[in-house]
N, C-alpha and C positions, 0 to 999 in steps of 0.2 A: 341443545348443550354445545358448548364450544369444543372443537375438536383442538385448536391450539391453545392450551391453557397451562399454566404452572401447576394448576391443581391436580393434572394428570400426569405431569412429568416434570419434575424439578430441574432436570438438567437439560441443557438444549440439545437438540438433535444434531449430529454431525453425520453427513452423508459423504462416503469416500467412493470416487469413480477412478480407477487407475491412480495417478498420481494426484489427482485434484480431490480437496476437501472443501465441502461446502456446510456451513452452519457454525454456530457459536461465534468466535472470533474469526472464523475463516470466511472471507468475503470471495466469491466467485463472479466472474464478470462473462457473460455468453454474449457470442456475436457470430453473424453468420447470414448467409442469404436465406430468402423465404422459401426456396425450392432448389433441390439438387437438380441440374439441367445437363451436366456433362462432367466428365471425369476431369477436363482442364479447368472448369469453372469452379468445382468444388476444392481441387488441390490449390489452386491460386486462392481462394478464398481461406483456406486453413492456413497457407503461409502468411497471409495479410493478418489475420487474427492472431496468429502467434506472434508475429513482429510487433502489433498493436499492443501486447501485454494481456489480452484476455486469456482466460483459463478453459473456456470450452466453446466448441464450434456447434452451431445449430444450422439445421437444413431440413427442409421439408421432402421427404420421399414419397408422400402420398398427398394429393391435392385434391380434396373433393369437389372444388368450385372450379368453374371454368375461367382460365386466364385470358387475358387479351390475345394471347398466341395459341389459344386451345389446347394449354398444357396441362395434362392430367396428373403428372408427377411419373417418376421412374419406378417407383414401387419398390420391390424387392432389389433391382438393380441399383436402385439410389442407395439402399441401405449399405450395399456393398461397397458402393463408391465413398459412403461417408466413413465406413471402417477403413478404406484405404487411405483417405485424407487424413484419419486420426493417425494412423501408422506413419504416414509420411512427416506429418507436423511434428510427431514426436523424433526430435533429432537423435541421430546415433548417440551423442553425448548423453543425452537424457536418458534413453532407454538403457544405456550401459552404465548409467550413473558415472559419467565422465565430466570432467570439466572441460569445455570448449576454450581453446585457444585459438584464434584466427588471425592470420597474419595476411596483408595485402601491401603492395608498394606504395599505396597513397596514404594509408593510415598507419601501417605498422603493425606491431603486435597487440592485440586487444585479448584480455583474459575475462572470460564470462559472458555477460550479454554484449551484443554489437553496439550498443550505446555506450559502453564503458570507456574511459580514457585509455588512450594506447599507452603501452609502456614507452617511455622517452627513449630516443635514438635507436629505433628497430624497425624504420623503413627500409634500411639496407638488409637483404636477404641473409647475408652471412652473419651479419651482427644479431639479427633476430633468431636464427638458428642456434648462434652461440649462447643467447640468453636462454633459449628453450632447454637447451643442454644442461645448462648449470642450475636452472630453476624449477623445471618441471619434474617433481618429485611425486606427486599425487596421481591418482587416476586422471589421465589427459587424453584428451582428442586434439591433435593438432591439426587445424583446418588451413590449408594454403591455397591463396587464390592467385593463379597465372605465375606460378613460381618456376615453371619450366624455362621461361625466357631468362631467367636468372641464373641457371645452372652451367651456362657456358663459362661463368667464373668458376674457376678450379676451387677457390676457398669456399664458396657457396656449395657447391657440389659435395666437397669433401665434408662440410658441416652436416648436410643433409644426411649423409651416409651414417655419420657418427650417431645422429639423432636416432635414425631408424635401428642402428646395432643397440643402442641404450634402451630404445623402446621394446625391441625383440628380447632382450634378456630380461625383462620384467613380465613377460607374458606367462599367464598361469598364476601370477601373484595377485595380491590385493591392490596392489599399485600398477597394474596392467596399463598400457599407454599405446595409443595408434596415432598414424599419420594418415590424413585424407588430403590428397591433392585435387583440387578442382581447377581444370586447365582447359585451354583451347588447343593444346597440342598435347601428343602422346609419346614423342621422341625425347626420352630423358637418357641420361648416362646408363649404359649396360648394367652396372651393379645396382642402380637404384630400379631399373625395370625389373630385374631378377627378383627382387625383393617386393615387388609389387602385383597386384591384380587389376587389370585393366577393365574398367567398366564403362561401356559406351552408349550413351542413351540412344534409344531407337528413334528414328523419325516418326511422325504420327501416321498411323494407319489410315484407312479410309473412314472408319467410323469417328476416329477423333477430328479428322479434317472436316467432316460433315458438321461436328459439334462447334468447332472452331469458327465456321462460317456463320452457323446460325447464332453463336454468342455475339460475334462482331457486329452483325445486322442488329441484334436487340440492344447492345449498348449505343450504337449509333441512332437507333430509333428513339431512344429516349431524350437525344439531343434535338433532333427534328425528324418529322415522319420519313419513313423509307418504304418504299413500295417494292415488292418482289414479285411481279407476274411470270414466275418460270414454272413450266412443268417438272414433274419429277424426272424426266429423261434429262431435261436441260440442267437441272440441279445435279443430277449425277455426272455429268459432264465436267460441271465446275469441280466436283471432287477429284475426278480421274485427272484433269489439268493441273491440279495442285499437289500432285503427289511429289514426293522426293525434296519438298520444303520443310523447312523447319517451322515450328509453331509459330514463331514470330513473323516469319516470311508469309505464311499464310495469311496471318491478320492484315499485315501492311497490304497485301496484293488486294485482299477483299475491300479493304477500307478504300483504297485508292480507285476501286472500280465503281464504287458508290458514292464518291464524296462529292463529284460534280452535279449530277442531277437527282441525286437521293433517290436512285433506282438501281435494282439487280435484275437485268434482262438477259436474254440470250445474246444480244449484242455484245456486252460485256465479256463473254467468253474469248473474242479475239483480242481485247486490251489485256486480259489476263495472260494469255498466251505470250503476248509480245513482253509484258512485264516480266514473266517469268524466263523468256529467253535472255533478256537484258540482264536479268540477276544472275542466272547461271554463266552467260557468256562473259560477265565481269572476272569470274573466277578463273577464265582463261584455260580449262581444262576439259570441262564437260559441258555440252550446249544442245538443247533441243533443236532439231532440224525441222522444217517444212516438208513435207512429202507429197507434193502434187502429183508426182509421178506414178502411174500404174504399170503394170506388167504390159499393158498394150503400147506404153510409150517408150519401150526399148525395142529397137531392130534386132533381130537375132536372139541368141541365148536361148535357144528353143529348149535344150536339156534344163538348163537352170531354171527357167519357167515352170517346165513340168514337175521339177523336183519342188518347187516351193508350193505350187497348187497341191500336190500330193500331200506334202507334209503338214498344210494347213489343217487337214483333219485330225493329225495326232494331237492337237490341243483340245479335243473334245473329250467330254465325260466317257463316251463311247470306245474311246481310244484308250483310255486310263483302264476302263474295265476290261478290256481285251489284253491288258498287260503291256501296251507300248509306252515307251517313254517318250516325253516331249523332245523334239530337236533342240539341239544345244548351240550349234554354230555351223558357218561355214567360212573357209579361206577362199578369197577369190584372187588368183595369181593371173597376171596378164601384162600387156603392154601398156603403156600409156594411152589414155584418151579412149580405151577400148569399151568403157561404160560399167565399170566395176562401181563407181561412186553412184550412178545411177541406178544400178541393180541393188544396192544397199537400201535406197530410199523406196525402190519398188517392193522390196520384200515386206518392209515395214507397212506400206499401203495395203498390200495384198492381205496382211494378216491383221489389219486394223489396229496396229500398235504404235506407240510414240518411238520416235527415232531420235537416239541420243548418240551425238558424235564426240568421241574421245580424241583429242589432239595429242598423240604420244611426245611430239617435240615441245609441249607446254608443261609436260610434267616436271621437267628438270628445274632445280633452282639451286643458286649459289650457296645457300645456307644447309648446314648438315642436318640431314633427316627430314628436310623439308619435302624434298621429291618423293620419298616413300610416303610421307603423309599424305600428299596430294594424290598419289595413285589410289590409296586406301580410301580416302574420302570420295573419290569419283566413283569407284566400285561400290561403295557403301551406298552412295546416291542413286546409282543405276538400279541396284536392287530394291531400294525405296520405292522407285518408280514402276516397279513391274506390274503386270505384264510389260515388256519394252523390248526394243531391238538395239543393242549397243554396237555402234559403228566405230571400229577402230581404224583410221584412215591412215593408209602408208604405214603400217605396223612396224616396218623395218626401220624407219627414222627414229622411233623411240628405242628399239631394243637391239639395234644391229651392233653395238660393241658386245653384246652377251655372247655373240658368236665368234669373237675374237679375243685376243689377249688386250683388253682395253687398259688405259692408264688412268682410268677415272676412280681408283680404289675400290673396285668392285662393285660400285653403285649400279650399273647397269645388270649386273649379274643378279644383284639382289631384287631390282625392279622386276626383271624377268621371271625370276623365281616366284615373287609375290603374285603376279599375273598368272602363272601356270597354276599355282595352288588354288587361286580364286575359280580359274577355269574348271579345275577338276573338282572342286568341292562345292561350288555354289549350289544352293537349293532353289533360289528364287528363279522366277520364270523370265530370265534375261537372256535373249537369242543374240550370239555374237556373231557379227559380219566384219571379218578383218579382210582389208585390201593390202595388196603388196605388188610393188613393180619390180623390185630386185630380190630376185630367189636368193641368190648368193650371200646376201646380207643378212637373211633369216638364220637364227638358231636351229639346228636340227631337230631339237626336242619340240618344237612348235609343229613340226611337220609329221610327226608319228602319228599313226593310227589310234583315234580315241580322243585326240584333241578337238577335233572337229568333226561333225557328221560327214562332211565330204570337202574335199578340196577340188575347186573347179578352176580349170585354166582358160582364161577369156583371151581368146584368140583374136586377130584383126577379122573384122566382119567379112563374110563372104559375098557373092555378087547378089543373092537375094536378100540379105540383110541389108546391104548398102543401098539396095533399092528401097527397102522400107524405111531406112534412116532418112533417105531424101524426102520421101513422102511424109514423114512425121515433121521434121523440122520446116518444111514448106507450109504445111497446114498450120503450124504454130505460129508463123509469121504472115498468116492470112493469105496465102497464095495458093491457086488451084494446082495441085499436082498434075491433073489432066492436061494442064497446058504446057508440060515439060516432058521431055522424053527421059523417062526414068531410066529406061534399060542402057541407053547410051552413057547416061551419067553414072549408073552402076558400073559399066565397063571401064569407063575413064576414071573412075575413083579407086581403081584395084590398089592395094596397099594402104589405103587410108583408113585410119580410125574414124569412129563415130564422132569424136570431138574434131576431128580435122575436117570432116565432111560438114559440121555444123558451123566450123569458122569459115569454110569456102562460102556458105550461103550468105553469111553474115557480110562477109567482104563484098560479095557481089551486090548485096543489098545496098550497101553504102556507095558503091561506085554507080550503081543505077540511079540513087537519089541524086548524087553529086552531078551526075551527067544528064538528068532528067530523061534517061532512056529506060524502056521497060525491061524488066527482069525476064531473061529468057534462058533457055538451055545453053546458047552460045556463050553467055556472060558467066554461066556456072562453070562451063568448059574451061574458059579464060583462067578463072580462078584458081581451078583445080591444077592447070599447068603451070601457073605462076609460082605457086608454093609446093615443091616436092614434100612428101610425107616423111615422117621419121624413119619409116621402114626402108625408104631410100638414103636417108642421110646417116643412118647408122646399121646399113645392110648387113654386115658382117656379125655385128653384136645381136641384133634382134633375129637374124635368121637362126643363129645357134641357138638363142633362147627358146624360139618356137620350136626347133626340133627337139630339143632336150625335153621341153614340157609336154609335147603331144603324146609320149608314150608312156608318161609317168602319173598324169592327173586326168581327171574326168574333164573331157572338153564342155564347154559351157553351151556350144551351139551344135 
């Protein structure tokens, strides 16, 4: 007996699923991947399916057969991702029964589908907003793309305020309307910010980064075979080294790593790290730093080394169970060249964490609001790369004006306030190492108890530390320290910083190479005598600074 028969049912069957009807005169088009493989994949598929005009999304959550990638399906998790993709694809305009009005500077104002013809003469922001104000009478969702760049124009800013006020007056009525600004910046005029809710998309977590790597390789594998002879530990290293990047940046770096030899191997870790460093360095604010130094590479600083070693255990689950909170940061005060920067690198190495250098001087920009945005983005990125060590080098350079009456319109005060708030309220495992040379330039709020776990004063190295510094730098340059009188050198270098001792060795090496004479103790003594240290050149200032700090802060040695 035929189940599909007019004899059984005269009227056509119509099935409704959410907003979609199938059957009778209702034609449905279903599209999508064979299987659900990741959140990013299914969300991107849902977006593409919707934009192509299809009415339903397909995707297999259960795969009974073995695929070429041994993928058996995500099962219940796949069903959850399908539901999330459905909710994301149902735009706010559709789910709220709103008519979408979309504006961009390239197309102007489009009403309804994105492929509709733009309203004439609406590429100008102020003109488009004026048109919306006069004509958007029904239930409307105004979506603007990169409008913030145009709000420096007073007419455009005023027009947007009037649109918001008009839409607010219709809330709770059948003609309710809303504005959604999709932008690359969040610094908008204060009245507009006060009427808005900021939603900042999160950077991908480890699970999503892993999914992006796998998906990128699968997509490239379809073009030409790709080999991936990596162990789980190496693959995990790839994921960790791609933290803090956007989804697009992760795809770009993975694709670049395998493009030449069609292989993803442990050797590609270095290329990805270099590419990531170049990418972040291009922003000019936050950059990863190589950390070859270990605690053994620092002469002196015995108390700081002991503190770092003891606090390392505070990151363990046992410490959490014992009620200990993880360390949050240290401030290293000291004279120039005393090893503060090297100590920051050594802390990251000792704790096996990536080191991120924040350049305070690069935060400032001539455009209004751009400096605050750079600071927020840098801190947000540091949190995304957690667990990490954030090194704020010479912090006084970026926030010195906050300690005095500056003439920058309060910018330094706002920047400093934002940093203090983040330091106090952050929940991500980001350990801050701030270094400073000029204590007088630091705002007193930064030095109060609770901002840092400890404030260390890094003084000029003592005789034993200077002897160790000579030993370290001679070995680093392939010279046998046993051939030198280290005790005499340590005595002759009194008042020298670690950096000044290193420079004396380098100068002696150049002189030895140029004159073809062997490097010996006398050559090093000659260089020490030829270049007086900073403690001699600025004796009064440095003596006062050292005397002031000794009784106030924990000595690092």
